[in-house]
C-alpha positions, -999 to 999 in steps of 0.1 A, spaced: 0 0 0 14 34 -10 22 57 18 22 94 13 56 109 22 57 134 51 66 170 42 101 180 52 87 205 77 70 177 96 102 156 96 124 184 109 99 199 133 105 173 161 142 179 159 138 216 160 116 214 191 142 190 207 170 214 198 154 244 214 143 225 245 178 210 248 194 245 245 173 254 276 186 223 295 222 230 284 220 267 295 206 259 329 235 235 334 259 264 328 242 284 355 240 254 378 278 248 379 289 284 377 295 286 414 326 265 412 347 288 390 333 318 408 342 304 442 371 327 451 355 357 434 322 353 453 338 348 487 360 379 481 333 401 466 304 391 489 326 386 520 312 352 528 327 319 542 325 283 529 293 276 547 276 306 531 290 297 497 278 261 500 243 274 510 242 297 480 252 268 458 227 245 474 198 270 472 197 263 435 190 226 443 165 235 471 144 255 446 150 228 419 137 201 443 106 220 454 96 229 418 104 195 405 76 183 428 52 204 407 69 208 373 59 174 359 23 179 370 22 214 355 37 202 322 12 173 321 -17 198 328 -8 230 309 16 217 283 53 221 275 52 254 256 37 275 284 56 260 313 90 261 295 85 297 285 78 306 322 108 285 333 132 303 309 118 335 321 127 325 357 163 318 345 164 353 331 152 369 363 175 348 385 207 355 365 199 392 365 193 393 402 225 374 408 246 397 386 235 427 407 238 410 441 260 426 468 252 403 497 244 368 507 206 372 506 203 386 470 228 360 457 206 333 473 175 348 458 190 348 423 201 311 427 166 302 439 150 317 408 175 299 386 168 266 403 130 270 400 133 276 363 158 249 357 135 223 373 114 223 341 143 218 318 151 180 319 115 170 325 104 192 295 130 178 271 122 142 279 85 148 279 87 163 244 111 136 232 88 109 245 58 124 226 76 132 194 98 100 189 93 63 192 109 43 221 141 33 203 148 68 192 138 81 226 164 60 243 192 75 221 178 110 226 177 104 263 214 99 263 220 127 238 201 151 262 225 144 291 255 145 268 246 180 254 237 191 289 271 182 302 287 204 275 270 232 293 286 221 325 320 220 308 315 255 293 303 267 327 335 256 344 363 261 318 351 293 302 343 310 335 376 299 350 394 318 321 372 349 324 372 352 362 408 341 369 424 375 368 396 398 378 373 389 407 345 413 399 341 401 362 316 375 374 290 402 374 296 411 337 295 374 328 261 370 346 247 400 327 257 384 294 240 352 305 209 373 313 208 386 277 212 351 263 184 339 285 160 366 271 167 353 236 162 317 247 129 326 263 116 341 230 128 310 211 110 286 235 78 306 233 78 307 195 92 272 186 82 246 213 52 226 202 37 192 212 23 167 187 -14 169 181 -33 142 200 -55 117 181 -83 126 205 -96 160 213 -86 170 248 -113 182 273 -115 220 278 -91 229 306 -112 243 334 -99 250 369 -116 217 381 -101 197 353 -66 211 358 -66 203 395 -79 168 389 -53 162 362 -25 174 385 -37 153 414 -40 122 392 -5 127 378 9 132 413 -8 100 425 6 80 396 41 92 403 42 85 441 25 51 437 51 40 411 77 20 430 101 21 400 102 59 404 114 55 440 140 28 433 155 46 403 153 80 420 172 69 451 197 49 430 205 82 411 207 101 443 235 79 455 252 80 421 250 118 418 263 126 453 299 127 442 289 150 413 268 175 432 292 178 461 328 169 453 330 175 416 312 209 415 325 224 447 356 208 462 374 188 435 397 217 424 407 230 459 413 195 472 436 183 444 454 216 443 469 207 477 479 172 466 493 183 432 503 219 436 527 216 406 499 209 382 474 238 386 463 237 349 456 200 349 437 202 382 413 228 368 404 202 341 394 175 366 357 185 369 356 185 331 369 150 330 338 139 349 314 158 327 331 146 295 328 111 308 291 117 316 285 130 280 302 100 264 287 75 289 252 87 284 254 83 246 273 50 246 252 33 272 219 45 256 231 29 223 241 -2 241 207 -4 258 191 -9 224 215 -37 217 212 -58 249 177 -48 259 186 -50 296 195 -15 309 196 -28 345 226 -49 337 244 -18 325 235 2 356 246 -26 380 280 -29 362 287 9 362 276 12 398 300 -15 409 329 1 390 322 35 405 319 20 440 355 6 435 369 38 420 354 64 443 376 55 474 406 54 451 399 90 440 391 104 474 416 86 497 446 77 476 473 99 462 489 84 431 522 99 421 507 109 387 476 132 386 469 118 352 458 86 369 432 105 390 421 122 357 414 87 343 396 76 374 374 107 373 366 101 336 355 65 342 334 76 372 318 102 349 309 75 323 293 55 351 272 86 362 263 90 325 248 56 324 222 66 350 203 84 323 189 49 315 169 52 348 146 76 330 141 50 302 131 25 329 107 50 346 91 59 313 85 22 305 65 18 338 46 51 334 12 59 318 13 83 289 -7 110 307 17 110 337 51 106 321 62 142 330 52 137 366 70 104 369 102 117 353 100 149 374 96 129 407 125 106 397 147 137 390 136 152 423 148 121 442 180 120 421 193 154 434 178 151 469 209 134 483 233 162 471 210 190 481 206 177 516 242 166 522 260 196 506 254 220 536 259 192 561 293 184 546 302 221 545 294 224 582 316 194 590 344 211 571 341 242 592 338 223 625 368 200 617 391 228 605 421 217 625 449 242 621 449 279 625 475 283 597 450 268 573 422 290 587 442 321 581 449 310 545 412 302 540 421 266 529 409 233 542 436 207 548 434 173 532 426 155 565 395 177 569 383 168 534 387 131 543 363 136 572 334 143 547 342 119 519 327 90 538 293 105 529 301 102 492 312 66 496 281 58 515 259 72 487 277 51 461 272 19 482 235 27 485 234 30 447 251 -3 443 226 -20 465 196 -4 448 209 -14 414 200 -50 423 163 -40 423 162 -21 390 140 -37 364 130 -31 328 95 -37 315 94 -70 294 74 -55 266 68 -17 268 44 -1 244 56 26 220 35 54 233 45 80 208 35 60 177 3 46 193 -13 78 205 3 107 187 6 122 152 38 139 142 20 171 133 22 205 150 -6 221 170 
């Protein structure tokens, strides 16, 4: 039977929508990790200590966590275009406030706005991808999403290090440029993001219908045990990323390898590059072996072995540490398969809520432990000479690294309970037409 070919516009439209939404996810990653290269500049400019800096960094994740609780339900109810437009607007507001901040409170307010807007990014991208593409393509796009997002993390660390290195107050100018870019991104999202037209006509969205849909999506998410298992698995896996990699990796290794400052500044990027490669490779591998839980157990086991080696050993060559960090990053990248598992066990009308709740759980460990670990650093600051220099000694860092190892062990245990659905339906091709609204 002859099939009419689709116009090029309809073929390219899903990829255009994905590219714009992915740009949002990539940009929020730049803002998320910007604290690390700005660490010295912020403490000097705002006159704050390590606990205050960690609180400012963690405030992004607090807002991110709170809004993740609602972001999936809001996207399921009001659609991706409206909610992603509002979200990018929040990034604009947050980066503008942060650029003008002169004290702790305004800096925290700016980070809170950024975190609230960023909470819609990953959920929005995966929701749009799940609706526009079939399951096999979705698996690859899932990995591609994290890979491109980590490029934002690399840009956010390396580029900002170069800009801010010689002039502490240049971080304000950088944030203003980010504000301008965010305005442009908001307009692109508002004009370009679309969802496929449903085969059925949706009910008119009244206040009663909206509330009912939100409560139904929330119920589906919290009753899905796969959401909880995958979410806490990711929380343990991400703990080293959210705490050590983003905030303490550079100052810690600068004490161990003072003769290699340029190489040490690349250590966080080694993790992010590993994440980018791992997310793509393991997403491709998942389509070959059909058992993503096997991949997640293997990478979790490897990371459990390597994490203590990175945190508690001091090889003569820093290049060996760089290799360890890269391998750990690839293992973290494999955790993107958790969203594939969650989407398999989710109903079409609650995908965004289930993905959002999983994402919420995934960062909960880091957001909770970051200020606790910073407080332990302050309490266990042993020597006055290090205090006067504003530097934590290696032994003090070792006191908090046990939290990271504990999180990785938790992830390894939970990996034994991860499970893929024997035969998941292809939601996109069964319920949606690839045509714009």
